[in-house]
C-alpha positions, 0 to 999 in steps of 0.5 A: 726880460733875460728870463723870458728869452731862456724859457722858450715859451710859444710865441703868442705866450712869450708876447704876453710875457713880453707885454706883462714884463715891459709893463711892470718894468717900465711903469707904463699902463699900456703896452702893445706889440705890433708883430712883423708878418714876412708872409704879408709884409705888414705889422699886426697888433698881436698883444695889448696889455693893460687898458681893456679899451685899447685892447678892443680898439687895437688887437688883431689891427693891421698896418702896412709897412708905409704906414709906420714910416712917418712915425718911425721918422729920424726927427722923433728918434731919441736914444734908439726910440721914437718919441712923437709929441702931441701936435707933431703928427696927424693921426687922422691920416692913418687908416683905422683907429688909434688909441688915445688914453682918457688922462688929463692935460697938464700945463707942465711941458714935461707932463705926458700928453694923451696924443704923446706916443712912444715907440721902440723897434724890436730888431733881430740879430741880423738888424731886420725888424721884427716888430714894434713895441708900443708904450702909453699911459705912464704911471708918473704922468710925464714923459720919459727921461733919457735914462728911462728911454735907455731901458725901454730900448734894452727892454725892446732889444731883449724882446726882440731876441725873445721873438727871434728865438721863439720863431727859430725855435718853431722853424727848427721844430718844423724842420725836426718833424719834417725830418722824422717824417722823412725817416718814417717815409724812408722806412716804408718805401722799402716795404713796397716794390710797386712805384705808383704807390712809392711815389704817392707815398712821397707826395703825401709826406711832402705835403704833410711835412713841408707844408705844401697843399699841391704836389706832384711827380712827373716822369719822363716818357719815351715820347720826350713828355713828362707825364703825371704819375703821382700827386696830392692836393688837386681837384678833378679836371683842375688845370695843372698845365700841359706836360713839360718837354725835356727841352723846356725843363732844361731851359728853366732849371738855370743855376741861378735858381738852384737852391739846395739842389731845387729850383725856386723860379719867380713867375715872371722868370719862368714865363720869360724862359717859356714864353709860349707855354700856355697858362698852367696852374696858378698859386692859391696861397700867394702872399705879399712882400720880399718873403712871400710866394708869388706864383713861384715854380718850385721844381726838383729834378730826379736823376738816376745812377747814371745822372740821367734826369728821369723826371721832377717833383713840383709843389705849390701853395705853401701853407705859411704863404712864404717862400721856403727857406734853404733848410726846407729845401734841403729837406724836400731834396732829401724826399726827392732823393728817397723817391729816386732811391724807391724807383730804382729799388722797384725797378732792380727787384723786378730786374733781378727776378727776370735776371736770375731766370734768364741768366739760369737758362743762358748758362745751361744753353751756352756752349762756353764752359762756365765754372764756379770755383771756391776760393781754394779752386775746387769746383762748385758748378760745371755747365753743360758747355764745360762738359762738352769742351773738356770731357768731364761730366758735372758729377766727375768735376765738382769738389775737385781741384780743377781737373783741367789744369796741367800740373805744372800750371797748378801754382799759376792757377791757385795764385790767380784765384787768390789775386781774384779773391782779392777784387781782380778781374781776369779778361781774355787770358790765353791758356792750354787746359787738359781735355779727359783724354790727355790732349791740350786744348787752347782756351780764352779765359776770363774770371771775376770774383763772386760776391755776396749781398755784403760784397765779400768775395765768396768764389770765382767764376770762369768762362772758357772758350775753345779757340784752338782751330781759330787761334791764328785768325783771331789773333790777326782779327784782334790785331786789327780790331785793336788798331780800330778801337784805339783810334776810336777811344782816342778821339775826342769827338764822337764817332758812330759807324752806321751801315747802309741800313742806318743802323748803328755798328760801333760807337767810341767812348766819346759818343757815349759820354756825350749822348748818355747811352752806352755802346750796348744800348746803341748797337743795332739801333736806328742811328737817326732816331737815336741821336738826331732831333726830328727836325733834321732826320730827313735831310741826313737820311738822304746823305746816308741813303746815297754814296755820292752825296754832295755833303759827304765829307763836309762839316754842318750843323744840326740839332742832336738828341741825348738819351734823354731827349734833350737836344743839343746843337752839334757839328757833324761830318759824314765819310764813307768808309771803303771797305769790302762788303755792305757800305758803311758811313763814319759819323763824326759828331762834336757837341758845340753848345759850349762853344755857342754858350761862349760865343753868346756870353762874349757878346753879351759881356763886351756889350755890358762891358762897353755899356758900363764903362762909358757910364763910369766917371773915369776913362777906361782903356785896354793896352796890349802888352809890350812896348811902345804903348799900344791902347786898342781901347779907351772910353769916350770919357777921356775926350771930356777929361783931356779934350783929345778925341778917342782916335788920338789915344789910339796911336802908339805912345800918345799918352807918353807924349802928353806927360808933364816932363817932370813926370815923364821919366818915372812914369815911363819907367814904371809902365815899361815894368808892367809891360815887361812883367805884368805886375800891377801899375799904380801911379799919380802923374800930370798930363797936358790936355788939349787946351794946355791945362795941367790935369792930375791923374790917377792911373791903375793898370792890372794884367788879364792873364790866361789859364797859364798865367800869362799876360794877354792885355793890360786893363786899366783906367784914369781918373781926374784928381786935379781938384783933389790935388789942389785941395790937399796942396792948399790944406798942407799950405794952411797946416804949415802956416798954423804951425808957423804962427804957433811956434812964433808966438810969444804966447804959450799955445796948448792943445789938450785932450778932454781928460786934460792930457797935452797933445801939442804945446808951443816952444814958448813954454821954454822961456815961460816955464822952463820946459822943453815941449816934450817934456809936457806932451802926453803929461795932464795939464793940471799936474802942473797947476797949483793945488788951490787953483785946480778947482777953478780951472776945472770949473772954467773949462767945463763951462767952456765945453757947455758954452757958457762965457765965464771970466777967465781964472788967474791960475798959478803953474809950476816952473821947472825950477820949483817956483810958481808962475801966474798965468791967465789967457783963454780957452776955446773948444774944438768940435767934429762935424756932428758938434761933440767936443773933441779937443781944448785950445789954450792961448796963455800969457804971464799975468801981472804978478807979484815977485815970484815965490818958492812953491814950497811956500 
């Protein structure tokens, strides 16, 4: 069987080999394997070895899990297998056919009866039931012995390992095949720039590699809806449901459904999150049981490089009818990443083509000097703007060390080229440069590295603007602008400056981060369409259209809108900016999503906490820190425990007033320590109940701390342990009484391990045999028994363990002085709760004997 585990055969061939091997090794003519099907949560007979009649009746038969439960009952369990004797089970209660071999019935009670049955579960390494091995018609004609059942159980365990290995190998091969298909698709995706064609390839690859009949890609449109752009497996006119809007997708992509970046959502949970959504596609390949696909929703979000959600892939109808495992979902996530990469590559290719033409025209038309230098400072290109500003033509400047750098600045210029070659960027550097006629020109210069496709710096591009005439006014303007920019950048709230025409004129970094668009995206766009949900645009439009609206300067809440059309709650305030010129408004906006979620979670948590603690069999409480002890909450269970109403416990130091006088000082000291340091509190002490009873309680308290580890409050509970304390006291009293009796007895009392070693021996051993008790504890009692009496003593101890009532033998025991002392007495067997022997208890006394003789005689 071990060889079969290592062979790695296909499952069907493996099961046939397992059945044949089990028959040969266990000597049963008929072996049947019932294999568990995860997709249907049932057992199917996959293999029947031996009897042709059994094969015809059983092969392919399916039984549900509840059908097996009465057969695998504990009353039939023997050494890990289940032996169902004739007459102990009514086989007529089972649906379907059962196999009864045609063998004669014997009067021998140990003979195998035709209606006897023997099953061995096949469990995987995680304890899950993989199948059931059933054997019948023993060649010996007799019921199996305990050793034979042990062999059957061992065979079933090895068979389970073989089945598990084969199933794991099949899953691993499927995953390898899927990854190979992923690599194949990845290679082909780079061969095309057509987005629709790319996504059709992705859908087909997911369907083939991961075994989903239905796959679709839906991308987010400008209207906020997701539209299908590619699909596989859907028939013409088939109901795939209405398109999801961005908010609907956001609601169903909850963290608890996230598996390896995919979202696997139970149907009921999805319908609960979107109760108003009309019924869409219903799975055609559902299974049954805890592992089965049951109309689940499987979504894989697609995000661009900036983290914005641009759509999703959804898949349905798995061929194996099972929920995909995390490894499969990781591969599905990888397919989705390939799709996103391919889309970006297609978009980038188009952008590059357009950008090249655009940039060439922009450079030629720009009045700004745009100069390209190599890494030694020589001019490689010189645009028309540079010629107009500095007087040199492109032909005169190209190939020379920059002719506009004054000699005294040449080293500074070359050092800057070196710095930029290392990756630095220079912006708005004020320099003085030479005109062809020898005059000096004030310029504002910016420069950055030029990189090739491998990221290697190959040159420096520099732009220069003639600022001679405007330098002073621009300096003043830059100072003013710098102050404004500093304020905007420092603000944690979103700040948007809106003109009287409703268009955005400025935004701060917080607004870019919150809404998901850049400053360049926002400037010049209508503020209301850009950042406000449809239902609030009319009201805010009236505020922005008036210079004296009562809402100016007030804070109120609206639904704002991110760049991907997802809405979120926001607190907003609009103020008028009093500056010369056209009217401006400053819009301050704060995302309150987390605050709302926190408030909702806090309400839910408080309700769940109160419901939980008021159902526990103990009294929970919350104390504020510091003395005196102030209880702010205690659960109603305290009234049943001690009789006082909850209102009494909310009075300062009420707990300390109910303490038993003998416990008061030690409890008070620990309470003060906990309230001072915030350390944990754990004590058992006595309280007086309302009716005067003394109640023992276990009191445990921990500190709840803030982000800086400072105690905020003390959380604890009280448990009534009176019964346990009283029981432990009674037990200690009983143990002391037993020890007193043993140590007061004149008879020798000993407790022995099953191997004969001494655990305890009473002090009476000293006068009887001359040994102190500690000299014999841990020794084997047989070491001091006369060799001629050992066999009789061993027989007597064995009989006691088996429950036999044997006559007590007389045994000669060695005295410390070397003489033999005849002893007689009785032995009792101590057993645990399951009836298993654990110790012997021997009570001995001197036997009537002749005068002592030396041991040497």
